[in-house]
GUTILUM-781571 format. One line per 2 residues: number of its first residue (from 1); for each residue z, y, x of N, C-alpha, C. Coordinates in steps of 0.001 Angstrom, whole numbers, plus 500000, padded with zeros to 6 digits. Example, Ala and Ser with C-alpha at 12.3 -4.5 7.8 and 13.67 -1.06 7.14 Angstrom:
2
1 = 507800:494310:513190:507800:495500:512300:507800:496700:513200 | 507080:497750:512850:507140:498940:513670:507870:500030:512900
// end
This chain:
442
1 = 103607:331477:819411:104199:330425:818571:104835:331060:817335 | 104581:330497:816187:105185:330981:814951:106574:330377:814794
3 = 107550:331242:814567:108899:330751:814297:109224:330978:812837 | 110091:330162:812312:110395:330251:810903:111806:329753:810660
5 = 112336:330125:809515:113699:329754:809158:113697:328367:808525 | 114347:327431:809165:114466:326112:808598:113176:325312:808670
7 = 113195:324162:808014:112050:323267:808054:112033:322410:806805 | 110852:322119:806332:110704:321208:805200:110544:319767:805650
9 = 110475:319568:806972:110323:318229:807520:111678:317581:807758 | 111702:316267:807740:112951:315546:807985:113412:315772:809421
11 = 114726:315951:809631:115237:316111:810996:114900:314905:811860 | 114658:315173:813116:114307:314113:814050:115074:314323:815348
13 = 115646:313272:815872:116360:313381:817143:115513:312765:818248 | 115463:313448:819369:114707:312960:820512:115559:311977:821316
15 = 114929:311024:821996:115684:310146:822902:116468:310962:823925 | 117600:310423:824334:118449:311088:825328:117957:310676:826713
17 = 117449:311632:827448:116808:311356:828747:117851:311311:829859 | 118854:310468:829683:120030:310533:830551:119826:309891:831919
19 = 118765:309147:832100:118502:308545:833414:117592:309410:834283 | 117148:310509:833752:116361:311475:834517:117314:312303:835380
21 = 117106:312385:836701:118013:313164:837561:118177:314605:837096 | 117148:315186:836474:117238:316564:835999:118264:316722:834875
23 = 118577:315629:834199:119572:315662:833129:120910:316172:833661 | 121201:315880:834945:122486:316242:835547:122401:317492:836418
25 = 121259:318171:836392:121092:319403:837160:121839:320528:836442 | 122884:321047:837076:123744:322016:836406:123022:323330:836114
27 = 122118:323730:836998:121366:324959:836756:120476:324810:835528 | 119806:323649:835413:118978:323384:834233:119826:323311:832968
29 = 121003:322681:833102:121918:322584:831961:122289:323972:831453 | 122679:324868:832363:123096:326194:831928:121934:327001:831355
31 = 120724:326731:831811:119568:327357:831192:119429:326956:829733 | 119658:325676:829443:119574:325187:828065:120776:325646:827243
33 = 121960:325698:827865:123131:326242:827174:122865:327681:826746 | 122309:328478:827650:121998:329870:827319:121004:329954:826164
35 = 119973:329100:826194:118937:329153:825157:119512:328822:823790 | 120239:327711:823705:120741:327258:822407:121937:328097:821951
37 = 122821:328464:822868:123962:329295:822477:123492:330641:821930 | 122398:331180:822472:121879:332452:821975:121340:332301:820555
39 = 120706:331159:820276:120245:330882:818907:121437:330768:817968 | 122479:330055:818403:123692:329898:817586:124350:331255:817331
41 = 124357:332100:818346:124931:333450:818216:124202:334254:817147 | 122901:334108:817066:122128:334840:816070:122228:334269:814675
43 = 122739:333077:814545:122806:332386:813251:124232:332352:812699 | 125119:331702:813431:126566:331637:813141:126917:330906:811848
45 = 126031:330103:811293:126367:329419:810048:127285:328215:810262 | 127479:327777:811505:128344:326622:811779:129755:327041:812180
47 = 130111:328302:811943:131382:328829:812428:132593:328095:811841 | 132439:327515:810655:133588:326879:809996:133686:325382:810239
49 = 132849:324817:811106:132837:323360:811262:133903:322844:812217 | 134158:323583:813282:135097:323120:814307:135538:324339:815097
51 = 136167:324155:816249:136573:325317:817053:135585:325622:818176 | 134564:324786:818376:133587:325052:819434:132799:326329:819122
53 = 132337:326466:817896:131541:327638:817541:132370:328924:817503 | 133552:328917:816877:134364:330137:816947:134678:330562:818382
55 = 134908:329589:819271:135194:329958:820656:133967:330594:821305 | 132786:330038:821038:131552:330618:821575:131374:332050:821086
57 = 131556:332255:819795:131330:333588:819239:132388:334583:819711 | 133632:334114:819899:134670:334990:820442:134331:335406:821872
59 = 133867:334443:822663:133490:334770:824043:132397:335835:824079 | 131429:335707:823184:130332:336676:823133:130840:338045:822661
61 = 131617:338030:821577:132088:339288:821000:133035:340030:821938 | 133788:339274:822740:134748:339887:823657:134146:340160:825036
63 = 132887:339769:825233:132234:339947:826523:131843:341392:826795 | 131257:341609:827944:130954:342977:828384:129817:343619:827620
65 = 128910:342796:827049:127737:343361:826383:127654:343050:824896 | 128528:342188:824401:128425:341751:823012:127317:340747:822788
67 = 126703:340318:823877:125665:339293:823828:126044:338187:824816 | 125261:337108:824827:125601:335961:825660:125588:336312:827146
69 = 124765:337263:827536:124696:337608:828958:125962:338286:829459 | 126849:338652:828556:128119:339254:828948:129246:338255:829115
71 = 128930:336965:829021:129939:335899:829163:129776:335226:830515 | 130876:335069:831232:130841:334367:832513:130494:332902:832276
73 = 129609:332364:833124:129105:331004:832924:130219:329966:832845 | 131235:330097:833703:132292:329081:833719:133072:329050:832409
75 = 133020:330155:831647:133722:330201:830371:133061:329306:829320 | 131788:329001:829517:131069:328181:828540:131602:326758:828473
77 = 132282:326314:829528:132895:324981:829498:133966:324895:828402 | 134547:326036:828034:135549:326031:826967:134917:325617:825639
79 = 133661:325957:825449:132936:325544:824242:132677:324045:824284 | 132239:323554:825439:131949:322125:825608:133194:321283:825332
81 = 134342:321719:825862:135574:320946:825709:136062:320895:824268 | 135616:321839:823452:136046:321862:822053:135131:321041:821140
83 = 134032:320557:821664:133120:319724:820869:133523:318263:820989 | 133699:317603:819845:134047:316179:819859:132941:315321:819247
85 = 131722:315855:819240:130529:315090:818863:130623:314486:817468 | 131111:315277:816519:131154:314785:815135:129761:314763:814515
87 = 128833:315555:815084:127432:315607:814654:127196:316398:813372 | 128237:316998:812806:128049:317691:811535:127171:318928:811673
89 = 127219:319589:812850:126366:320773:813005:124888:320401:813005 | 124560:319199:813443:123160:318779:813417:122651:318680:811980
91 = 123529:318272:811066:123123:318146:809663:123023:319504:808981 | 123655:320520:809550:123685:321851:808929:122678:322812:809537
93 = 122297:322580:810782:121456:323518:811527:120029:323533:810982 | 119454:324719:810742:118071:324779:810265:117032:324683:811378
95 = 117499:324592:812633:116573:324660:813765:116494:323341:814551 | 116948:322256:813936:116870:320961:814610:115414:320517:814683
97 = 115080:319654:815634:113713:319153:815694:113340:318448:814390 | 112090:318641:813926:110904:319129:814645:110702:320640:814641
99 = 111691:321441:814254:111564:322890:814377:111263:323238:815842 | 110393:324199:816103:110004:324500:817488:111148:324970:818372
101 = 112244:325464:817776:113367:325865:818620:114132:324662:819164 | 113984:323504:818531:114477:322235:819092:115967:322295:819441
103 = 116791:322626:818458:118231:322731:818674:118904:321411:818300 | 119523:320781:819268:120381:319619:819022:121699:319894:819755
105 = 122560:320635:819094:123807:321074:819718:124668:319904:820192 | 124877:318855:819373:125733:317754:819845:125206:317076:821102
107 = 123903:316866:821175:123374:316183:822359:123310:317107:823573 | 123276:318424:823342:123449:319353:824463:124878:319274:824987
109 = 125847:319185:824074:127246:319029:824494:127451:317700:825216 | 126764:316660:824746:126838:315371:825425:126319:315492:826852
111 = 125215:316194:827017:124670:316386:828364:125669:317139:829242 | 126280:318182:828691:127258:318957:829466:128456:318092:829852
113 = 128921:317263:828945:130040:316374:829248:129650:315369:830331 | 128400:314901:830293:127915:313954:831305:127844:314621:832679
115 = 127423:315891:832719:127389:316636:833983:128809:316807:834522 | 129720:317160:833625:131118:317334:834023:131690:316033:834582
117 = 131391:314919:833903:131892:313630:834377:131283:313267:835728 | 129995:313497:835862:129281:313162:837098:129847:313943:838280
119 = 130320:315143:838034:130857:315986:839102:132333:315697:839372 | 132896:314696:838691:134284:314305:838940:135303:315271:838382
121 = 134930:316009:837322:135832:317001:836745:136571:316489:835515 | 136479:315188:835241:137166:314588:834101:138515:314051:834556
123 = 139586:314379:833825:140922:313989:834290:141263:312533:833941 | 142314:312057:834572:142733:310653:834416:143130:310342:832981
125 = 143839:311277:832322:144256:311030:830940:143069:310715:830048 | 142006:311539:830162:140842:311343:829308:140142:310024:829602
127 = 140130:309627:830862:139536:308341:831224:140337:307188:830630 | 141660:307299:830661:142513:306235:830113:142386:306165:828593
129 = 142417:307326:827927:142335:307333:826470:141021:306745:825971 | 139963:306886:826764:138658:306358:826354:138473:304893:826721
131 = 139421:304328:827462:139324:302917:827886:140049:302048:826866 | 139480:301932:825688:140170:301268:824580:140401:299780:824821
133 = 139462:299125:825467:139655:297700:825763:140834:297497:826704 | 140889:298294:827764:141973:298186:828737:143316:298505:828104
135 = 143381:299602:827354:144639:299990:826715:145095:298932:825723 | 144136:298355:824979:144484:297323:824010:145024:296067:824667
137 = 144412:295673:825789:144874:294475:826501:146267:294671:827069 | 146509:295832:827663:147814:296089:828275:148906:296232:827224
139 = 148592:296988:826167:149613:297304:825176:149959:296128:824278 | 149105:295118:824215:149362:294010:823291:149850:292745:823984
141 = 150231:292855:825248:150921:291741:825897:152240:291523:825149 | 152594:290281:824790:153728:290017:823896:154983:290847:824137
143 = 155465:290949:825364:156687:291707:825609:156399:293200:825645 | 155227:293548:826127:154881:294959:826315:154668:295665:824986
145 = 154118:294965:823988:153737:295627:822745:154947:296262:822063 | 156091:295574:822059:157285:296161:821446:157731:297405:822189
147 = 157632:297353:823508:158039:298508:824318:157113:299699:824075 | 155808:299418:823984:154837:300487:823738:155070:301111:822368
149 = 155250:300274:821344:155467:300791:819997:156764:301583:819906 | 157789:301124:820607:159056:301861:820637:158865:303213:821311
151 = 158089:303218:822395:157885:304456:823155:157151:305508:822338 | 156122:305089:821594:155331:306079:820857:156064:306590:819621
153 = 157203:305967:819298:158001:306423:818159:159336:307024:818576 | 159537:307222:819862:160785:307790:820378:160547:309231:820815
155 = 161234:310201:820203:160991:311619:820522:161126:311955:822002 | 162122:311389:822670:162312:311694:824094:161126:311225:824919
157 = 160677:310006:824641:159525:309468:825374:158273:310267:825070 | 158114:310672:823826:156927:311432:823445:156888:312797:824143
159 = 158053:313404:824347:158087:314676:825070:157660:314485:826521 | 158060:313346:827089:157631:313038:828456:156123:312803:828501
161 = 155604:312081:827511:154158:311842:827442:153399:313157:827307 | 153992:314091:826576:153372:315397:826390:153318:316162:827709
163 = 154457:316236:828381:154527:317038:829610:153812:316387:830788 | 153844:315060:830857:153282:314365:832016:151823:313959:831825
165 = 151450:313571:830607:150115:313016:830382:149248:313835:829433 | 149838:314834:828766:149042:315661:827868:148722:315017:826546
167 = 149599:314106:826077:149475:313518:824741:150530:314185:823869 | 150106:314915:822862:151021:315792:822131:152172:315021:821481
169 = 153355:315574:821617:154564:314897:821148:154602:314736:819637 | 153912:315599:818889:153976:315552:817429:152860:314716:816805
171 = 151910:314289:817600:150813:313492:817047:151291:312091:816681 | 151086:311703:815433:151397:310347:815003:150364:309395:815591
173 = 150818:308460:816383:149916:307526:817053:149928:306174:816362 | 148828:305471:816487:148739:304124:815917:149534:303153:816767
175 = 150339:302344:816124:151042:301291:816846:150064:300172:817202 | 150475:299330:818145:149671:298175:818526:150182:296943:817787
177 = 149242:296130:817318:149588:294948:816530:150095:293824:817427 | 151119:293167:816986:151622:291990:817712:150633:290835:817580
179 = 150080:290697:816379:149084:289652:816135:147715:290298:815960 | 146870:290149:816960:145550:290764:816918:144674:290142:815829
181 = 143592:290849:815517:142697:290376:814464:141906:289141:814879 | 141221:289211:816001:140274:288149:816345:140905:286756:816411
183 = 142057:286582:817070:142616:285222:817143:143089:284687:815792 | 143272:285580:814819:143831:285167:813530:142852:285337:812364
185 = 141631:285692:812676:140640:285924:811627:140231:284610:810964 | 140224:284599:809640:139861:283406:808878:138452:283570:808300
187 = 137487:283259:809126:136100:283310:808668:135766:282038:807890 | 134709:282088:807127:134321:280940:806300:132798:280900:806209
189 = 132188:279906:806808:130733:279768:806787:130282:278681:805816 | 131169:278256:804926:130859:277113:804064:129986:277458:802862
191 = 129874:278726:802512:129140:279098:801305:127630:278988:801506 | 126927:278782:800409:125464:278763:800438:124964:280187:800682
193 = 124022:280324:801570:123471:281647:801886:122609:282125:800718 | 122954:283304:800177:122190:283902:799075:121650:285253:799549
195 = 120420:285228:800030:119801:286484:800468:119349:287292:799262 | 119500:288601:799360:119007:289485:798315:117722:290172:798758
197 = 117190:291016:797911:115985:291752:798269:116220:292714:799426 | 117451:293206:799540:117758:294204:800567:118924:293801:801455
199 = 119419:292584:801308:120585:292161:802088:120450:290721:802567 | 120939:290515:803772:121103:289144:804256:122311:288531:803573
201 = 122252:287236:803359:123333:286552:802663:124419:286019:803567 | 124388:286360:804850:125467:285956:805747:125806:287108:806686
203 = 127075:287150:807050:127609:288322:807738:128331:287924:809017 | 128092:288702:810064:128867:288604:811306:129735:289850:811423
205 = 130986:289666:811787:131937:290774:811877:132107:291197:813331 | 131804:292457:813601:132132:293082:814875:133443:293814:814627
207 = 134537:293284:815161:135858:293695:814687:136264:295094:815115 | 135783:295585:816260:136109:296883:816858:137464:296839:817551
209 = 137614:297688:818548:138877:297758:819302:140042:298112:818385 | 139800:299086:817502:140897:299588:816681:141410:298517:815718
211 = 140514:297867:815013:140937:296828:814071:141574:295664:814815 | 141002:295282:815925:141538:294155:816672:142930:294439:817213
213 = 143143:295658:817733:144389:295965:818437:145429:296710:817619 | 144981:297485:816619:145915:298381:815940:146150:298059:814466
215 = 145095:297897:813694:145261:297612:812264:144434:296393:811864 | 144888:295201:812252:144117:293981:811949:143968:293705:810464
217 = 144864:294230:809639:144770:293973:808202:143468:294502:807609 | 142912:295549:808203:141623:296055:807718:140552:294977:807860
219 = 140545:294310:809008:139586:293224:809227:139841:292036:808318 | 141113:291684:808145:141439:290563:807258:141029:290871:805818
221 = 141223:292118:805383:140840:292482:804021:139327:292417:803835 | 138580:292830:804840:137122:292721:804764:136709:291264:804618
223 = 137314:290382:805390:136981:288959:805290:137325:288396:803911 | 138448:288830:803348:138842:288358:802016:137840:288818:800956
225 = 137363:290046:801083:136374:290565:800132:135070:289777:800230 | 134640:289504:801450:133407:288741:801644:133561:287310:801136
227 = 134710:286729:801388:134958:285362:800910:134960:285321:799384 | 135586:286298:798747:135622:286351:797284:134210:286432:796717
229 = 133324:287102:797449:131932:287220:797016:131049:286089:797530 | 131693:285060:798084:131027:283824:798523:129934:284097:799548
231 = 130259:284961:800498:129337:285302:801577:129824:284629:802858 | 129042:283742:803449:129470:283095:804690:129639:284115:805815
233 = 130712:283936:806587:131045:284908:807629:131363:284221:808953 | 131130:284959:810029:131562:284533:811357:131937:285785:812146
235 = 132606:285597:813258:132885:286699:814166:131813:286746:815241 | 131504:287947:815708:130671:288064:816896:131380:287302:818021
237 = 130617:286457:818715:131221:285534:819685:132061:286242:820735 | 131549:287337:821247:132265:288106:822251:131941:289565:822042
239 = 132943:290424:822228:132677:291846:822040:133527:292683:822974 | 133003:293863:823277:133724:294885:824010:133694:296151:823170
241 = 134288:297218:823650:134248:298502:822961:132793:298893:822697 | 132542:299546:821576:131184:299966:821231:130636:301011:822194
243 = 131530:301733:822872:131103:302749:823834:131241:304175:823344 | 131604:304383:822076:131717:305752:821565:132746:306588:822332
245 = 133936:306057:822658:134877:306883:823440:134314:307297:824793 | 133573:306412:825448:132963:306756:826735:131811:307742:826547
247 = 131095:307625:825442:130039:308590:825137:130637:309980:824996 | 131733:310088:824239:132376:311377:824029:132945:311944:825330
249 = 133236:311070:826273:133736:311495:827583:132606:311967:828487 | 131390:311485:828228:130254:311787:829087:130004:310740:830150
251 = 130713:309615:830063:130543:308526:831028:129446:307595:830522 | 128209:307986:830739:127086:307271:830144:126800:305948:830842
253 = 127156:305844:832112:126982:304562:832802:127931:303512:832229 | 129137:303921:831849:130068:302988:831201:129542:302578:829833
255 = 128893:303503:829131:128274:303163:827839:127244:302056:828030 | 126448:302181:829080:125434:301156:829349:126077:299815:829685
257 = 127143:299834:830455:127831:298581:830797:128355:297891:829548 | 128933:298655:828645:129449:298075:827399:128303:297594:826513
259 = 127229:298355:826492:126047:297933:825729:125543:296586:826215 | 125509:296409:827534:125002:295155:828096:125863:293959:827713
261 = 127165:294190:827548:128053:293107:827094:127783:292777:825629 | 127726:293811:824797:127682:293606:823351:126309:293191:822812
263 = 125266:293823:823303:123940:293603:822718:123485:292162:822888 | 123876:291525:823970:123512:290128:824197:123899:289257:823003
265 = 125108:289439:822507:125610:288621:821402:125149:289160:820045 | 125126:290478:819914:124737:291080:818638:123259:290847:818328
267 = 122417:290951:819344:120985:290764:819125:120680:289328:818693 | 121391:288376:819252:121207:286978:818859:121495:286805:817368
269 = 122578:287402:816908:122937:287309:815497:121919:288036:814622 | 121481:289208:815070:120500:289973:814301:119209:289178:814127
271 = 118768:288516:815189:117525:287759:815140:117671:286477:814309 | 118912:286015:814154:119167:284845:813309:119321:285217:811839
273 = 119227:286510:811541:119251:286948:810149:120600:287363:809612 | 121571:287565:810481:122885:288023:810033:122867:289533:809781
275 = 123610:289966:808776:124002:291366:808680:125261:291517:809529 | 125329:292571:810318:126482:292798:811193:127279:293959:810627
277 = 128559:293725:810350:129416:294729:809732:130524:295170:810680 | 130765:296466:810718:131921:297012:811412:132678:297891:810424
279 = 133984:297924:810531:134779:298716:809582:135267:300025:810183 | 134683:300446:811292:134974:301755:811887:133661:302538:811938
281 = 133554:303653:811211:132283:304382:811135:131714:304784:812487 | 132575:305141:813436:132078:305556:814753:131356:304415:815457
283 = 131859:303201:815296:131222:302039:815913:129874:301759:815260 | 129847:301836:813934:128588:301635:813227:127556:302665:813663
285 = 127986:303925:813740:127087:304999:814159:126569:304767:815569 | 127424:304270:816443:127022:304042:817836:125838:303085:817895
287 = 125906:302013:817130:124834:301018:817160:123615:301448:816347 | 123836:302189:815277:122718:302613:814435:121911:303749:815049
289 = 122618:304693:815677:121968:305947:816070:121997:306226:817567 | 123186:306177:818178:123306:306678:819546:122684:305739:820579
291 = 122975:304449:820501:122383:303523:821478:120857:303484:821377 | 120274:303484:820171:118805:303538:820110:118217:304802:820742
293 = 118953:305911:820744:118470:307129:821389:118673:307088:822896 | 119689:306359:823350:119909:306215:824791:118993:305165:825407
295 = 118618:304165:824608:117787:303057:825110:116621:302837:824143 | 115711:303814:824054:114662:303769:823032:113646:302652:823206
297 = 113584:302059:824390:112598:300996:824633:113215:299596:824610 | 114482:299511:824279:115187:298222:824268:115034:297588:822883
299 = 114238:296525:822809:113966:295881:821526:115213:295237:820929 | 116107:294743:821770:117343:294151:821267:118234:295212:820620
301 = 118290:296385:821224:119060:297484:820647:118483:297861:819280 | 117157:297885:819175:116508:298191:817893:116839:297136:816844
303 = 116848:295879:817246:117147:294792:816303:118571:294901:815779 | 119499:295240:816676:120904:295380:816273:121068:296570:815341
305 = 120403:297677:815648:120489:298862:814791:120036:298540:813369 | 119002:297752:813246:118480:297392:811932:119425:296462:811170
307 = 120177:295651:811913:121067:294670:811276:122470:295211:811026 | 122782:296394:811552:124139:296937:811492:124382:297682:810182
309 = 125530:297413:809540:125861:298034:808268:127308:298499:808240 | 127520:299621:807587:128854:299967:807118:129218:298968:806017
311 = 130482:298521:805915:130825:297512:804905:130452:297904:803473 | 130697:299166:803118:130405:299573:801747:128917:299779:801524
313 = 128202:300148:802555:126745:300179:802462:126230:298785:802130 | 126750:297789:802838:126323:296401:802606:126722:295927:801209
315 = 127972:296193:800812:128458:295703:799523:127693:296339:798357 | 127373:297621:798479:126629:298270:797392:125172:297816:797353
317 = 124628:297437:798500:123302:296817:798494:123360:295449:797822 | 124433:294711:798052:124611:293428:797357:124703:293656:795853
319 = 125373:294733:795490:125485:295052:794069:124109:295357:793485 | 123297:296096:794224:121934:296398:793768:121110:295127:793621
321 = 121396:294143:794479:120702:292862:794404:121280:291943:793328 | 122332:292416:792639:122971:291600:791604:123825:290483:792158
323 = 124314:290651:793382:125050:289581:794053:126495:289958:794385 | 126992:291066:793830:128365:291483:794082:129216:291231:792849
325 = 130369:290635:793036:131294:290422:791919:131974:291749:791578 | 132008:292079:790307:132597:293336:789851:133743:293103:788864
327 = 134328:291916:788927:135436:291579:788017:136763:292067:788594 | 136883:293377:788743:138100:293956:789306:139256:293794:788319
329 = 140403:293439:788848:141548:293103:787998:142665:294133:788035 | 142685:294941:789081:143807:295845:789273:143315:297287:789350
331 = 143701:298147:788386:143322:299567:788490:144056:300225:789660 | 143459:301245:790205:144050:301918:791362:144616:303294:791026
333 = 144379:303770:789811:144892:305090:789457:144074:306184:790114 | 144748:307107:790737:144104:308280:791324:143975:308098:792832
335 = 142746:308021:793311:142476:307839:794739:141896:309130:795304 | 142520:309658:796335:141976:310801:797063:141280:310261:798302
337 = 139954:310390:798320:139130:309715:799329:138438:310724:800229 | 138554:310517:801529:137936:311374:802542:136777:310647:803202
339 = 135619:311317:803260:134450:310754:803938:134437:311268:805373 | 134614:310412:806354:134633:310874:807752:133254:311318:808235
341 = 133257:312190:809237:132002:312767:809739:131021:311687:810194 | 131508:310699:810938:130611:309692:811496:130054:308745:810438
343 = 130585:308807:809236:129963:308092:808119:128954:308994:807420 | 129292:310258:807264:128389:311198:806590:127050:311311:807331
345 = 127104:311343:808662:125869:311554:809421:124997:310304:809489 | 125473:309187:808939:124620:307997:808843:123601:308118:807708
347 = 123801:309101:806828:122847:309388:805748:122605:308185:804840 | 123701:307535:804446:123576:306384:803560:124105:306691:802156
349 = 124557:307924:801938:125156:308271:800658:126634:307922:800622 | 127246:308124:799486:128695:307933:799342:128988:306533:798788
351 = 128705:305527:799592:128807:304145:799119:130256:303727:798840 | 131181:304189:799649:132590:303840:799418:133050:304400:798083
353 = 132754:305665:797851:133107:306283:796564:132455:305533:795411 | 131180:305179:795574:130457:304486:794498:131146:303185:794121
355 = 131629:302452:795130:132274:301172:794813:133665:301380:794232 | 134405:302332:794758:135742:302601:794212:135655:303030:792753
357 = 134608:303775:792403:134462:304239:791028:134065:303131:790062 | 133671:301988:790591:133349:300849:789731:134609:300170:789196
359 = 135758:300490:789785:137009:299833:789410:137565:300487:788149 | 137763:299734:787061:138330:300316:785835:139706:300933:786106
361 = 140011:302010:785430:141311:302648:785586:141484:303330:786930 | 140383:303783:787506:140429:304409:788824:139644:305720:788808
363 = 140270:306775:789275:139630:308078:789423:139580:308417:790905 | 138404:308806:791382:138219:309085:792805:137919:310563:793014
365 = 138768:311230:793784:138523:312610:794203:137996:312568:795637 | 136843:313180:795884:136157:313069:797170:136290:314370:797960
367 = 136622:314231:799234:136672:315377:800141:135644:315153:801244 | 134673:316065:801330:133631:315996:802353:133843:317130:803349
369 = 134690:316904:804310:134964:317927:805320:135616:317248:806512 | 135331:317744:807704:135893:317138:808907:137415:317240:808896
371 = 138080:316145:809199:139545:316139:809229:140088:316792:810488 | 139254:316886:811547:139665:317577:812761:140280:316710:813832
373 = 140350:315399:813628:141031:314566:814616:140112:314076:815717 | 139001:313452:815347:138134:312732:816281:138910:311544:816832
375 = 138288:310765:817721:138953:309586:818268:140156:309925:819116 | 139953:310718:820167:141054:311065:821074:141305:312564:821143
377 = 140393:313372:820629:140477:314830:820770:141779:315384:820197 | 142135:314971:818985:143324:315496:818331:144628:314959:818882
379 = 144539:313989:819782:145734:313438:820431:146178:314344:821588 | 145230:315048:822177:145496:315802:823399:146328:317052:823115
381 = 147246:317328:824022:148178:318439:823829:147464:319761:823598 | 146381:319999:824339:145701:321284:824262:144871:321446:822992
383 = 144622:320344:822268:143788:320427:821073:144540:320103:819783 | 145799:319699:819893:146537:319264:818707:146605:320350:817633
385 = 146984:321558:818025:147120:322629:817026:145777:322943:816367 | 144693:322901:817153:143369:323125:816576:142990:322015:815607
387 = 143359:320777:815948:143029:319658:815063:143743:319798:813721 | 144976:320286:813747:145712:320491:812502:145146:321682:811724
389 = 144681:322693:812449:144078:323861:811792:142770:323480:811104 | 141931:322704:811810:140668:322255:811209:140944:321402:809977
391 = 141975:320568:810070:142275:319644:808982:142997:320263:807801 | 143516:321469:807947:144348:322063:806894:143663:322113:805531
393 = 142391:322545:805442:141732:322518:804127:141611:321102:803559 | 141420:320116:804446:141339:318716:804002:142681:318260:803465
395 = 143756:318598:804182:145096:318199:803738:145362:318734:802327 | 145001:319995:802103:145253:320613:800802:144423:319950:799708
397 = 143153:319716:799994:142270:319113:798986:142681:317677:798681 | 143090:316934:799697:143473:315534:799481:144751:315434:798649
399 = 145648:316400:798802:146917:316363:798075:146820:316988:796694 | 145777:317776:796451:145692:318585:795229:145688:317764:793950
401 = 145117:316566:794005:144988:315759:792786:146213:314881:792521 | 147270:315080:793309:148493:314274:793160:148169:312782:793163
403 = 147548:312295:794245:146988:310937:794244:148034:309830:794369 | 147610:308645:793920:148401:307434:794169:148086:306877:795550
405 = 146829:307084:795995:146406:306582:797303:145627:307664:798043 | 145851:307719:799342:145074:308549:800254:144289:307603:801142
407 = 142971:307820:801231:142146:306815:801887:140974:307460:802619 | 140635:306899:803774:139458:307310:804534:138886:306088:805225
409 = 137561:306020:805331:136933:304914:806052:137328:304924:807520 | 137661:306100:808046:138165:306219:809415:139681:306141:809367
411 = 140241:305059:809877:141692:304867:809806:142442:305951:810576 | 141857:306427:811668:142504:307481:812457:142534:308782:811658
413 = 141436:309106:811004:141410:310298:810163:142412:310175:809024 | 142511:308982:808449:143459:308756:807368:144889:309020:807799
415 = 145239:308560:808995:146596:308787:809504:146822:310272:809784 | 145821:310938:810340:145887:312372:810618:146081:313162:809321
417 = 145337:312815:808291:145444:313496:807000:146831:313265:806396 | 147310:312055:806486:148631:311723:805934:149716:312527:806646
419 = 149577:312658:807953:150524:313473:808706:150436:314932:808274 | 149217:315429:808085:149036:316820:807710:149555:317142:806322
421 = 149464:316202:805413:149970:316422:804055:151488:316497:804038 | 152122:315691:804873:153584:315663:804883:154112:314758:803790
423 = 155200:315138:803154:155820:314306:802129:154876:314123:800953 | 154715:312856:800557:153821:312542:799440:154208:311202:798851
425 = 154027:311085:797544:154293:309797:796892:153160:308813:797131 | 152037:309323:797622:150845:308493:797792:151008:307515:798946
427 = 150364:306377:798812:150247:305425:799907:148962:305706:800681 | 149016:305527:802000:147813:305635:802821:147263:304233:803036
429 = 146095:303950:802467:145477:302642:802615:143985:302800:802868 | 143443:301904:803666:142005:301913:803945:141239:301522:802681
431 = 140019:302035:802479:139243:301657:801284:139032:300158:801131 | 138884:299429:802243:138731:297981:802135:139990:297337:801566
433 = 141137:297851:801934:142391:297344:801379:142473:297644:799886 | 142001:298816:799490:141998:299158:798062:141104:298205:797264
435 = 139962:297858:797816:139064:296902:797120:139716:295530:797048 | 140353:295117:798120:141057:293818:798098:142129:293811:797012
437 = 142873:294893:796874:143895:295009:795829:143246:294975:794451 | 142143:295717:794300:141458:295784:792999:140921:294426:792576
439 = 140493:293632:793525:140043:292269:793216:141203:291343:792861 | 142423:291753:793121:143602:290928:792855:143829:289875:793905
441 = 143387:290144:795133:143527:289168:796215:144790:289441:797027 | 145424:288382:797495:146634:288519:798322:146233:288674:799784
// end
């Protein structure tokens, strides 16, 4: 077989064969870990992306032989635990399929996490943190929500959470909203449907756990923007978590259960011609990329993937169709904008930046680098310091332009960056909120 450096062909991801019993065979898993880790050892170009690769290379360099065979097998789990499936190494690796070496590091880590989960080696904290629907329901009970918000902002309680549950005391956590998004969402289906060449003229909102439970204003701002552009909107009739937290945990059966809840309603909307928008990049990615790879023969999953859009992807397509209002009234000054990993790997371009730059009196500084938080990874006591270390270059770049606003499509990354910057005159606002302000909407 001829081997070569890189490929001129477009990267291709293979379906995830997670229902095959061999997928969970630990001996087979370690054979593949050895194969791919040895390739990574010989390349090392992903060393600056996260802490998974530096840990792998340290294990090899400190081993008995200076090669992978000098590392004890159980030590390789340390590499797996440091991967939070941001997918950035897949975009950087020259050996991804269709290259004959067939390297898909993130999906190998996913397989390892699934094996770990299947063997009952996943702790209770990680299971709870990934149960976003359950946590949201419990934390937003009227009397409970105040107590929860007080607890996450009380140093004494946070120290207890750190010592007892492994949630780092210094991590700034999102509060839970007293008034959730879904019960208070003001959708409007009264407008005439105006389809474009590349866009449906009506939108269904998949609100996501985070927007529904933690920052409902992001969802309300999206609805206001759509209403201003006279786009009829509705909410997805029923929804559960997209499954990304369970995917990152390796609980693939839970991913399927959540898929079965969501796809029933989403596929109906997709087939009726709705564009489906989510304002959390990880959720969009789950429906666009991960579920189609887990369920490659499910036609409903394919239909939803085709109908799913990032909000700014959709809005800029409307602009291309000549159907987006650009009468912005309020300049934003200097915006420091971070593109989250799960948006970058969707390969749609910098649509958020493109729209922000359309606003008169607005300068956008773009940072394309992982912030280091992930959904739950940076919350954990054992990973907090690493998350801040990974994010340090981002913190510096975001603050360098002395911005008026700090913004990221990932609200969690935005909060992490704001914490890392420390004292700043800048406001932290989601890009959708910035567009709502620029339109002059209340």
